C-alpha positions, 0 to 999 in steps of 0.5 A: 500499500502507498500513500500520498499526501499534499499540502495545499496553499502555494503547493496544490493551489499556487496562491493562498487559500485563506486570501481567496476566501477573504476576497470571496467573502468581501465580493458577497459582502459578508466582510468589509472592504478593510478585510483584505488588508487585515488579513495581510497585516495578521499573516505579516504579524505571523511571518515576523513571529509577532502572532502564533498559528493559534492567534493567526486562526482567531484573528481570521476566523472570528470574523465570522462568529456573527455567522452561523455554521450553516451559512458559512456551509453555504458560502464554502459550497459557492466558494468551491464552485468559484475556485473550480477554474483557478486550479492548476493543471499540473497539480490536478494531473499530479493528484490524478496520477496518484489516484489513478494508481491506487494510492491512498490520498490525502489533503494535509493543511494548516487551513481551517477545515471549512475552507479546506474541504471544499478545495480537496473536493475540487482535487478529488481527495477523499481524505482531508487533515485540516485545522478544526475551528471550535463551534459554540452553541448548537442547532441553528445558533451554531457559530465559529468562535475562532478558537482551534479544536485539538492540535493545529495541522501545522508544522510538527502538528501535521505529523501528529494529525496524519499519525492520529488519522492512520490510528483511526482506520483499521484498513491502513497501515498504523504508522507512515513506516508501514507503507511501501511507499509514501510521498509529502508534497509541500512548499514550506520548510514549516513542514519538515517534521512531516517531510522528513517522516516520508520515504519520498518528500517532494518540494513544490515551488519552495520557500528559500529554506526548503529549497536549499535543504532540498537541493542538499538532500536531493529531493525532487523539486517541482516549480511548475503548476 
């Protein structure tokens, strides 16, 4: 049995899904015109080390805390349709090649689940491992708080999520070493824990630190798509 894992932003997608989601909601009149600048400011603060991943998640998701989970789900469906024409043909072919070969395939992303799942469906990925946003309230009044349930699916947390996912499925090997071959495609040095845990790490349009490591370690580097 073989396994193929895929990062989302700047890997399968040549752009940031959070920014695409923000712009989509702005176009729908859900978020104000200032939302894009606010999102960029929070992302820059994270890159600069002034925000951690939990604070960044809270800052972006809590903008929807006045909206119901059902409303967010409806927007996510429309978002999925709007993203269908923005997928990279190269990345679609890459994923489809693994699927056609019968490999177990999963999206593994720090992106919040309600954004990641629609994009995972567009790529035909049957499994989505993502950061889970906390929900307050019940039924029609349920809404996202901006907090994270459990471990963020980010950095070393991606490896934690993969290990937990494997442990939950009896038909899969209980650990990565149990697969005959395993791939992880990523653009970011922050994904090193999972990249180093698979048999075949692949750098996709890598950031500077990952590119340097990939060259030294002789990992494949994909720059198209």
